[in-house]
C-alpha positions as CSV (number, residue, x, y, z in Angstrom):
1,X,-79.2,3.6,52.0
2,X,-79.6,0.4,52.4
3,X,-80.1,0.0,48.6
4,X,-77.6,1.8,47.5
5,X,-74.7,-0.5,49.8
6,X,-76.6,-3.5,48.4
7,X,-76.1,-2.5,44.8
8,X,-72.1,-2.9,44.7
9,X,-72.4,-6.4,46.9
10,X,-74.4,-7.1,43.8
11,X,-71.9,-5.8,40.8
12,X,-68.8,-7.9,43.0
13,X,-71.3,-10.6,43.0
14,X,-71.5,-10.3,39.1
15,X,-68.0,-9.7,38.7
16,X,-67.0,-12.8,39.8
17,X,-69.3,-15.1,38.3
18,X,-68.2,-13.5,35.6
19,X,-64.9,-13.8,36.0
20,X,-66.1,-17.4,36.4
21,X,-67.4,-18.2,34.0
22,X,-64.0,-17.0,32.0
23,X,-62.0,-18.6,33.7
24,X,-63.8,-22.1,33.2
25,X,-64.3,-21.0,29.2
26,X,-60.1,-21.0,29.5
27,X,-59.7,-23.9,31.1
28,X,-62.0,-25.6,28.8
29,X,-60.2,-24.3,25.7
30,X,-56.6,-25.2,27.4
31,X,-57.9,-28.6,27.8
32,X,-58.8,-29.2,24.2
33,X,-55.7,-27.7,23.0
34,X,-53.6,-30.3,25.0
35,X,-52.0,-33.0,23.0
36,X,-54.0,-36.3,24.3
37,X,-51.3,-39.1,22.9
38,X,-46.8,-38.8,23.6
39,X,-47.3,-39.2,19.4
40,X,-49.1,-36.0,19.3
41,X,-46.8,-34.0,21.9
42,X,-44.7,-31.3,19.8
43,X,-40.7,-30.9,21.7
44,X,-39.5,-32.2,24.9
45,X,-37.8,-35.0,22.4
46,X,-35.8,-37.1,25.1
47,X,-38.3,-37.2,27.5
48,X,-41.0,-38.2,24.7
49,X,-38.5,-40.9,23.8
50,X,-37.7,-42.0,27.5
51,X,-41.5,-42.3,28.7
52,X,-42.7,-44.0,26.2
53,X,-39.6,-47.1,26.5
54,X,-41.0,-46.5,30.7
55,X,-44.9,-47.2,29.8
56,X,-44.2,-49.6,26.9
57,X,-41.7,-52.0,29.1
58,X,-44.4,-51.4,32.2
59,X,-47.2,-52.3,30.0
60,X,-45.4,-55.7,28.5
61,X,-45.0,-56.5,32.3
62,X,-48.3,-55.6,33.0
63,X,-47.7,-53.7,36.1
64,X,-47.4,-50.0,36.7
65,X,-44.6,-48.6,36.0
66,X,-42.6,-46.5,38.2
67,X,-43.6,-43.4,40.1
68,X,-42.7,-40.0,38.1
69,X,-41.4,-36.7,38.6
70,X,-41.9,-34.1,36.4
71,X,-39.8,-30.8,36.8
72,X,-39.7,-27.1,35.4
73,X,-41.2,-23.8,34.8
74,X,-44.3,-23.5,34.5
75,X,-46.8,-23.6,30.7
76,X,-44.8,-26.2,29.6
77,X,-46.6,-29.3,30.3
78,X,-46.2,-31.1,33.0
79,X,-50.1,-31.4,33.7
80,X,-50.5,-32.7,29.8
81,X,-47.7,-35.4,30.5
82,X,-49.3,-36.5,33.3
83,X,-52.4,-36.8,31.8
84,X,-50.7,-37.9,28.8
85,X,-49.1,-41.1,31.0
86,X,-52.3,-42.5,31.7
87,X,-54.1,-42.0,28.7
88,X,-51.4,-44.6,27.4
89,X,-51.8,-46.5,30.0
90,X,-55.5,-46.4,29.8
91,X,-55.7,-45.9,33.4
92,X,-58.0,-44.0,35.8
93,X,-56.1,-40.6,36.9
94,X,-56.9,-38.8,39.8
95,X,-55.7,-35.0,40.4
96,X,-54.8,-33.4,43.2
97,X,-52.2,-30.8,44.0
98,X,-50.0,-30.7,47.2
99,X,-51.0,-27.1,48.6
100,X,-54.7,-29.4,48.8
101,X,-53.1,-31.9,51.1
102,X,-52.5,-30.5,54.2
103,X,-53.5,-33.5,56.0
104,X,-52.1,-37.0,56.1
105,X,-55.6,-37.7,56.2
106,X,-56.4,-36.6,53.2
107,X,-53.4,-38.4,51.0
108,X,-55.1,-41.3,53.0
109,X,-58.3,-40.5,51.7
110,X,-56.9,-40.7,48.1
111,X,-54.8,-43.9,48.3
112,X,-56.7,-45.8,49.9
113,X,-59.7,-45.6,47.1
114,X,-57.5,-46.3,44.2
115,X,-58.1,-49.8,42.1
116,X,-54.7,-50.9,40.4
117,X,-52.7,-49.4,38.4
118,X,-54.6,-46.3,38.4
119,X,-52.3,-43.0,37.8
120,X,-52.2,-39.9,41.2
121,X,-51.1,-36.6,39.8
122,X,-49.7,-34.0,42.7
123,X,-48.9,-30.6,41.2
124,X,-46.6,-28.6,43.2
125,X,-45.9,-31.5,45.0
126,X,-43.2,-29.7,46.6
127,X,-46.0,-28.0,49.1
128,X,-47.2,-31.4,50.6
129,X,-47.7,-31.2,53.9
130,X,-44.9,-32.9,56.2
131,X,-47.4,-35.5,57.8
132,X,-48.8,-36.3,54.3
133,X,-45.1,-36.8,52.9
134,X,-43.9,-39.4,55.1
135,X,-47.3,-41.6,54.8
136,X,-46.7,-40.8,51.0
137,X,-43.0,-42.6,51.1
138,X,-44.3,-45.7,52.4
139,X,-47.2,-45.3,49.9
140,X,-44.8,-45.3,47.1
141,X,-42.4,-47.8,48.6
142,X,-44.7,-50.6,49.6
143,X,-48.0,-49.8,48.2
144,X,-49.4,-49.7,52.2
145,X,-49.9,-46.5,54.2
146,X,-50.5,-46.4,58.0
147,X,-53.8,-45.0,59.7
148,X,-53.7,-43.7,62.5
149,X,-56.5,-44.0,65.2
150,X,-56.6,-41.6,68.1
151,X,-54.7,-39.3,69.8
152,X,-51.8,-38.7,72.5
153,X,-50.7,-42.5,73.8
154,X,-54.1,-44.3,73.1
155,X,-53.1,-43.8,69.3
156,X,-52.9,-46.5,67.0
157,X,-51.3,-47.6,63.7
158,X,-53.6,-50.1,61.1
159,X,-51.6,-50.8,57.8
160,X,-53.6,-50.2,55.4
161,X,-52.4,-52.3,51.8
162,X,-53.6,-50.3,48.8
163,X,-53.0,-51.2,45.4
164,X,-50.5,-51.1,42.9
165,X,-50.1,-47.3,41.5
166,X,-48.2,-44.6,40.1
167,X,-47.7,-41.8,41.4
168,X,-46.9,-38.8,39.1
169,X,-45.6,-34.9,41.0
170,X,-45.2,-32.0,39.1
171,X,-43.2,-29.4,40.3
172,X,-41.8,-25.9,39.6
173,X,-39.2,-25.9,42.1
174,X,-37.1,-29.3,42.5
175,X,-34.7,-27.8,45.2
176,X,-37.6,-27.1,47.4
177,X,-38.5,-31.3,47.2
178,X,-37.2,-33.1,50.2
179,X,-34.0,-36.0,48.7
180,X,-36.2,-38.9,50.4
181,X,-39.0,-37.7,48.2
182,X,-37.5,-37.2,45.0
183,X,-35.3,-40.7,45.1
184,X,-38.4,-42.8,45.1
185,X,-39.6,-41.8,41.9
186,X,-38.1,-44.1,39.7
187,X,-38.3,-41.4,36.6
188,X,-37.0,-38.6,36.8
189,X,-37.2,-36.0,34.2
190,X,-36.7,-32.1,33.5
191,X,-39.0,-30.4,30.7
192,X,-36.6,-27.6,28.8
193,X,-38.2,-24.5,27.4
194,X,-39.4,-24.8,23.6
195,X,-37.4,-23.2,20.6
196,X,-39.4,-21.2,18.3
197,X,-39.8,-23.3,15.4
198,X,-41.4,-26.1,17.8
199,X,-43.5,-23.3,19.3
200,X,-44.7,-22.3,16.0
201,X,-46.1,-25.8,15.1
202,X,-47.8,-26.0,18.4
203,X,-49.4,-22.4,17.6
204,X,-50.7,-24.0,14.2
205,X,-51.8,-26.9,15.7
206,X,-54.0,-24.9,18.0
207,X,-55.0,-22.8,15.5
208,X,-56.3,-26.0,13.2
209,X,-58.1,-26.4,16.5
210,X,-59.8,-23.8,17.5
211,X,-60.2,-22.6,13.5
212,X,-58.7,-19.7,13.6
213,X,-57.1,-19.0,9.8
214,X,-53.8,-18.6,10.4
215,X,-50.9,-17.8,8.0
216,X,-47.5,-18.7,8.9
217,X,-45.6,-15.9,9.2
218,X,-48.5,-15.0,11.9
219,X,-47.5,-18.2,13.5
220,X,-43.7,-17.0,13.0
221,X,-44.5,-13.6,14.7
222,X,-46.6,-15.4,17.9
223,X,-44.4,-18.3,18.5
224,X,-41.2,-15.8,18.6
225,X,-42.7,-13.7,21.3
226,X,-44.1,-16.6,23.8
227,X,-40.7,-16.7,25.6
228,X,-40.3,-20.5,24.4
229,X,-43.4,-21.6,26.4
230,X,-46.5,-23.4,24.7
231,X,-49.3,-22.1,27.4
232,X,-48.2,-18.5,26.3
233,X,-48.3,-18.9,22.8
234,X,-51.6,-20.4,23.4
235,X,-52.4,-17.7,24.6
236,X,-51.0,-14.7,22.9
237,X,-53.2,-16.4,19.5
238,X,-56.2,-16.8,21.4
239,X,-55.6,-12.3,22.1
240,X,-54.7,-11.9,17.9
241,X,-57.3,-14.1,17.2
242,X,-59.3,-11.4,19.5
243,X,-58.5,-8.7,17.6
244,X,-58.7,-10.3,13.9
245,X,-61.9,-11.1,14.0
246,X,-62.4,-7.9,15.4
247,X,-60.1,-5.5,13.6
248,X,-59.0,-7.1,10.4
249,X,-60.6,-10.2,8.3
250,X,-60.2,-13.0,10.7
251,X,-56.8,-13.6,9.2
252,X,-54.0,-13.9,10.9
253,X,-50.5,-12.4,9.0
254,X,-47.7,-11.2,10.6
255,X,-48.9,-7.4,10.9
256,X,-51.8,-8.3,12.3
257,X,-49.9,-10.5,14.9
258,X,-47.6,-7.4,14.9
259,X,-50.0,-5.1,15.6
260,X,-52.0,-7.0,18.2
261,X,-49.1,-8.1,20.1
262,X,-48.0,-4.2,20.5
263,X,-51.6,-3.3,21.7
264,X,-51.2,-6.3,24.6
265,X,-47.9,-4.7,25.6
266,X,-45.8,-8.0,24.4
267,X,-42.8,-7.0,22.2
268,X,-40.4,-8.9,20.1
269,X,-38.6,-10.6,22.3
270,X,-41.2,-11.7,24.8
271,X,-41.3,-9.0,27.3
272,X,-44.4,-7.9,28.5
273,X,-45.7,-4.7,31.2
274,X,-44.5,-6.0,33.9
275,X,-41.1,-7.4,32.5
276,X,-40.6,-3.6,31.3
277,X,-41.2,-2.2,34.4
278,X,-39.0,-3.9,36.1
279,X,-36.3,-3.3,33.5
280,X,-37.3,0.4,33.6
281,X,-36.8,0.7,37.3
282,X,-33.6,-0.7,37.8
283,X,-31.9,0.8,35.0
284,X,-33.5,4.5,35.6
285,X,-34.4,4.0,39.1
286,X,-31.4,2.4,40.7
287,X,-28.9,3.0,37.6
288,X,-29.1,-0.4,37.1
289,X,-28.4,-1.9,40.4
290,X,-27.5,-3.8,42.6
291,X,-30.9,-3.9,44.2
292,X,-32.6,-5.7,46.3
293,X,-35.6,-7.9,45.0
294,X,-37.8,-6.1,48.0
295,X,-36.8,-2.8,46.6
296,X,-37.0,-3.7,43.4
297,X,-41.0,-5.3,44.1
298,X,-41.6,-1.5,45.7
299,X,-40.6,0.4,42.4
300,X,-43.1,-1.2,40.4
301,X,-46.1,-1.9,43.0
302,X,-45.6,-5.7,42.9
303,X,-45.0,-8.1,44.9
304,X,-41.5,-9.5,45.8
305,X,-42.6,-12.7,44.5
306,X,-44.7,-11.9,41.9
307,X,-41.6,-9.9,40.8
308,X,-39.0,-13.2,41.4
309,X,-41.5,-16.0,40.0
310,X,-43.1,-14.3,37.0
311,X,-40.2,-11.3,35.5
312,X,-37.1,-12.5,36.8
313,X,-36.6,-16.0,35.6
314,X,-37.5,-14.9,31.9
315,X,-34.5,-11.7,32.4
316,X,-32.4,-13.7,33.5
317,X,-32.7,-16.3,30.6
318,X,-31.7,-13.0,28.2
319,X,-29.5,-12.1,29.8
320,X,-31.2,-8.7,30.5
321,X,-30.7,-9.1,34.7
322,X,-27.7,-10.9,36.7
323,X,-28.5,-11.9,40.0
324,X,-25.0,-11.2,41.9
325,X,-24.4,-11.3,46.1
326,X,-25.1,-7.6,46.9
327,X,-28.4,-7.3,44.7
328,X,-30.1,-7.7,40.6
329,X,-28.3,-6.0,38.0
330,X,-28.8,-5.0,35.0
331,X,-26.6,-6.0,32.4
332,X,-25.5,-4.1,29.4
333,X,-28.0,-5.8,27.1
334,X,-30.7,-4.7,29.4
335,X,-29.5,-0.7,28.2
336,X,-29.9,-1.8,24.7
337,X,-33.1,-3.3,24.9
338,X,-34.4,0.0,26.5
339,X,-32.9,2.0,23.5
340,X,-30.4,3.6,26.7
341,X,-26.8,4.2,26.2
342,X,-24.7,1.6,28.6
343,X,-22.3,3.4,31.2
344,X,-19.3,2.3,31.5
345,X,-19.5,1.2,35.0
346,X,-22.1,-1.2,33.8
347,X,-19.3,-3.3,31.6
348,X,-17.9,-4.2,35.8
349,X,-20.7,-4.9,37.5
350,X,-18.8,-7.2,40.1
351,X,-17.4,-4.8,42.8
352,X,-14.5,-5.9,45.4
353,X,-16.4,-7.8,48.6
354,X,-18.7,-9.5,46.3
355,X,-16.8,-13.1,47.3
356,X,-15.1,-15.4,45.3
357,X,-14.3,-14.4,41.9
358,X,-12.8,-12.2,39.7
359,X,-13.1,-8.8,39.1
360,X,-15.3,-8.0,36.0
361,X,-17.8,-11.5,36.4
362,X,-21.4,-11.2,37.4
363,X,-21.6,-13.6,39.7
364,X,-24.5,-16.0,39.4
365,X,-26.8,-17.8,42.4
366,X,-29.8,-19.1,43.7
């Protein structure tokens, strides 16, 4: 009995080890594909030019640049831009994340050991704990932190000067960032989704770095299904590379890319398995809606947050789903995408009592 109970534990441990090695390998590959300088960055032309002016001006004055806030959906290059800022300044960078800073002491430990001009990158900065957030206000403005010694009435705050630094904050949900913190950033940039031709350039560059034989039509096919996101484009490139090497001659053509992405359930518009599950449930099970988020999540067997964060933004951006005060509704484009006839009632998705607006409108809200 004992031997039988230990074997699954060993298998689980082996699975975790293999999974960890795979994740580490993916991180190494992603790191190798990141551009290192602003001149190497593809897309985001306006942000690139603004950042170039900010950094060059600061270097000419011999002072650290203003604090930088980068916002936008996942996978668009916020972490890459933070690393580029550090490289352009020739300064070291400390990397942490909002959830990792649970107490003010966690932040004080990072800030008190900074060298002058160092870059601090906080990913998902909107999730920094409130006590640490209040300490960050003082650090960003006056380059000082108050370290509290003791507890209760006998506690004393000892002011501690810190070296001038540049904070780079990244967030996928800028609306959750408190106004006092947001206002302390001297430069704010929002990253937009990429155009297919920009993603095509990124895919070709990544293929060159990975040593993948890639034809232009294959690059365009991958770029067109990447949802405007470089991270997804690079991930699809690696999966298509596997398909080309195992089931082809190693060269990625349009036909190879189509066959591979069909196998991985990514359609011509970039919809994947989860997107199709959400869209199909909304149309077939709920007649196009409106339906609540939690009900829709149960119907596809996922957490509500997964549906809201992973699938819904892309479906809304593609015009396949709308968020209304009464719930999620499928648009006529969703029925057409699934190859189904559009019911008459879908044309007028809004019903009386939905709130301000004219009949026939779909009222969107965040």
